[in-house]
C-alpha positions, 0 to 999 in steps of 0.5 A, a space after each residue: 070338164 071332159 072326162 077325157 081331159 080329167 083323166 089326161 090331167 090325172 094320169 100326168 099329175 099323179 105319175 106313172 108308176 110300174 113294178 119290175 122283178 129284176 134289180 140292178 147289178 148287185 156287182 156294181 156296188 163293189 166295183 171302182 168308179 172310172 172317171 174320164 173327162 177333159 178336165 177332172 178336179 179331185 178333192 180327196 179330203 172332202 171326196 168331191 170329184 168335179 168333171 167338165 167336158 166329155 164326161 164318162 163315168 164307169 162303175 161296173 155295168 153302170 155307164 154315165 155320160 154327159 158334159 159336166 158332172 159332180 160326185 160325192 162319196 160319203 163317209 160309208 162309200 156310197 157315191 151321189 152322181 149329178 151329171 148334166 148334158 148340154 142343149 144339143 146333147 143330153 146326159 145318158 144312164 145305162 145299167 145292166 140288170 140282175 137276172 136275164 143276161 142282156 137286160 138293161 135300164 137305159 135312160 137320158 135327160 138334161 140332168 142325170 142324178 143317181 144315188 148309190 145308197 138309195 139306188 134312186 135314178 133321177 132323169 130330168 128335163 125332156 127325159 126318157 127311160 127304157 128297159 131293154 132285154 136282148 136290145 128289144 124294148 120292154 118298157 118306155 117312159 117319157 116326161 119332164 122327170 122320171 124317177 126310177 127307184 131300184 129298191 122299191 122297183 118303181 117308175 115315176 113319170 112326172 110333168 114340170 111344176 108349171 104344167 098347164 091343164 092344156 099341156 097335158 098329158 105330159 107323161 107317157 109310158 108304154 109297158 109291156 105285158 109280163 110273162 112268166 120268163 121276165 119275172 123269174 130270177 
C-alpha cells in the first residue's frame, strides 16, 4: 500500500479536528424558540414538537431550516433538535459566535441535529460546515458526517461507515491560519 493511500485512509478514518477560540452566542440559551412550518404538532405534557413542511426554527441567533423536524425539551429546559431536509433541499444551521461581531457557524446536511445541553451540532449526509467572519470563510469542512462540539471547540469529520479504501478521502477540511485578532475575545 502506498504511503499516499495510507495517509488518505488515515486522515479520513481518524477524522479532522481543529480548535477555535470563540464559543456559541451564550445569550441564545435564554431566548425562546420560535417555530414555523406548514404543520406544527405540540405535545405540551411530554414537551415534544413535530414540524412538517418548510421548517424554520429560530432561537436567538440560531436558525435551523429543513423539511421535517422534531424538538424535545428535557425537564431542565434544554432542547434536542432533529431536522431533516429532502433530497433536493438539505437542512441548514446558522449561529452567531460569541466574540467578533460578525462571526458565524453555518452548515448543511440531509440531517441537522443540535443538543442545546451539550452544545453539540451534528450534520449528516453530504454535510458541510463553515466558520465565517464578516461573510469571509475562515474554515470549511466537508464529509459524510460532521460533529461540532462547541464546549470542547472541536470539529470532527468522518466518512460513511461503509466507506471503502478506494473511495477515500471522504473528509476534507480547509483551515485558515489563526491570527492574534481572531484568538482574542
